[in-house]
DRENDO-1510 file (C-alpha; in Angstrom, 1 decimal, always signed):
<recs>
REC; n; res; u; v; w
REC; 1; MET; +106.8; -79.8; +180.4 .
REC; 2; GLU; +106.0; -76.2; +179.8 .
REC; 3; ALA; +105.7; -76.9; +176.1 .
REC; 4; ASN; +102.8; -79.3; +176.8 .
REC; 5; ASP; +101.1; -77.0; +179.3 .
REC; 6; ILE; +102.0; -79.1; +182.3 .
REC; 7; PRO; +102.7; -77.0; +185.4 .
REC; 8; VAL; +106.2; -77.6; +186.6 .
REC; 9; ALA; +105.8; -76.7; +190.3 .
REC; 10; PRO; +103.1; -79.3; +191.1 .
REC; 11; ALA; +105.0; -82.0; +189.2 .
REC; 12; ILE; +108.2; -81.3; +191.2 .
REC; 13; LEU; +106.2; -81.3; +194.5 .
REC; 14; GLY; +104.6; -84.6; +193.6 .
REC; 15; ILE; +108.0; -86.1; +192.8 .
REC; 16; VAL; +109.6; -84.8; +196.0 .
REC; 17; LEU; +106.8; -85.3; +198.5 .
REC; 18; GLY; +105.1; -88.3; +196.9 .
REC; 19; ARG; +107.3; -90.9; +198.5 .
REC; 20; LEU; +107.1; -89.2; +201.9 .
REC; 21; LEU; +103.3; -89.1; +201.7 .
REC; 22; GLU; +103.1; -92.7; +200.6 .
REC; 23; ASP; +105.4; -93.9; +203.5 .
REC; 24; SER; +103.4; -91.9; +206.1 .
REC; 25; PHE; +100.1; -93.2; +204.7 .
REC; 26; MET; +101.3; -96.8; +204.8 .
REC; 27; VAL; +102.6; -96.4; +208.4 .
REC; 28; SER; +99.2; -95.0; +209.4 .
REC; 29; MET; +97.4; -97.8; +207.8 .
REC; 30; ILE; +99.5; -100.5; +209.4 .
REC; 31; LYS; +99.1; -98.9; +212.9 .
REC; 32; SER; +95.3; -98.7; +212.4 .
REC; 33; ASP; +95.0; -102.2; +211.1 .
REC; 34; TRP; +93.9; -100.9; +207.7 .
REC; 35; ASP; +91.0; -98.9; +209.1 .
REC; 36; LEU; +90.4; -95.7; +207.2 .
REC; 37; MET; +88.2; -94.2; +209.9 .
REC; 38; VAL; +91.4; -93.4; +211.8 .
REC; 39; PHE; +91.6; -90.3; +209.6 .
REC; 40; PHE; +88.1; -89.1; +210.7 .
REC; 41; GLN; +88.3; -89.7; +214.5 .
REC; 42; ARG; +89.3; -86.2; +215.6 .
REC; 43; PRO; +86.8; -83.4; +214.9 .
REC; 44; VAL; +89.3; -81.2; +212.9 .
REC; 45; SER; +90.3; -84.1; +210.7 .
REC; 46; ALA; +86.6; -85.1; +210.3 .
REC; 47; VAL; +85.6; -81.6; +209.2 .
REC; 48; LEU; +88.6; -81.4; +206.8 .
REC; 49; GLY; +87.7; -84.9; +205.4 .
REC; 50; VAL; +84.1; -83.9; +204.8 .
REC; 51; ILE; +85.1; -80.7; +203.1 .
REC; 52; THR; +87.5; -82.7; +200.9 .
REC; 53; VAL; +84.9; -85.2; +199.9 .
REC; 54; ILE; +82.4; -82.4; +199.1 .
REC; 55; LEU; +85.0; -80.6; +197.0 .
REC; 56; TRP; +86.0; -83.7; +195.1 .
REC; 57; SER; +82.4; -84.8; +194.4 .
REC; 58; GLY; +81.3; -81.2; +193.4 .
REC; 59; PRO; +82.2; -81.5; +189.7 .
REC; 60; PHE; +80.5; -84.9; +189.5 .
REC; 61; ILE; +77.3; -83.6; +191.1 .
REC; 62; ALA; +77.3; -80.5; +188.8 .
REC; 63; ALA; +77.8; -82.7; +185.7 .
REC; 64; PHE; +74.9; -85.0; +186.9 .
REC; 65; ARG; +72.6; -82.1; +187.5 .
REC; 66; LYS; +73.5; -80.6; +184.1 .
REC; 67; TRP; +72.8; -83.9; +182.5 .
REC; 68; ARG; +69.5; -84.3; +184.2 .
REC; 69; ARG; +68.5; -80.8; +183.3 .
REC; 70; GLY; +69.3; -81.5; +179.7 .
REC; 71; ALA; +67.3; -84.7; +179.7 .
REC; 72; LYS; +64.3; -82.9; +181.2 .
REC; 73; ASP; +64.6; -80.1; +178.6 .
REC; 74; CYS; +64.9; -82.7; +175.8 .
REC; 75; GLU; +61.9; -84.6; +177.1 .
REC; 76; ALA; +59.8; -81.4; +177.3 .
REC; 77; GLN; +60.8; -80.5; +173.7 .
REC; 78; THR; +60.0; -83.9; +172.3 .
REC; 79; LYS; +56.5; -84.0; +173.9 .
REC; 80; ALA; +55.7; -80.5; +172.5 .
REC; 81; CYS; +57.1; -81.1; +169.0 .
REC; 82; LYS; +56.4; -84.8; +168.6 .
REC; 83; PRO; +53.1; -85.7; +166.9 .
REC; 84; ASN; +50.9; -88.3; +168.5 .
REC; 85; VAL; +51.1; -91.4; +166.4 .
REC; 86; ASP; +47.9; -92.8; +167.9 .
REC; 87; ASP; +45.8; -89.9; +166.5 .
REC; 88; ALA; +47.0; -90.5; +163.0 .
REC; 89; ILE; +45.8; -94.1; +162.9 .
</recs>
């Protein structure tokens, strides 16, 4: 695993704790009748859930903003450099 630059510690943690996490999640879902809002009912869990969603969506938002900024720059460059075809006719 180290030869392929895969960190060993997170992989072992995933193997060891993955089954326990899945079992606990399934028990929680069965007890709550498959309602995901059970994880956000208490204030501490709601704050941690919101922070997690923000952290997970951060890279996507940054990539979208970079893409939009690039599109605006490209649009500004093409208007400045592109000759008007209607004037030539």
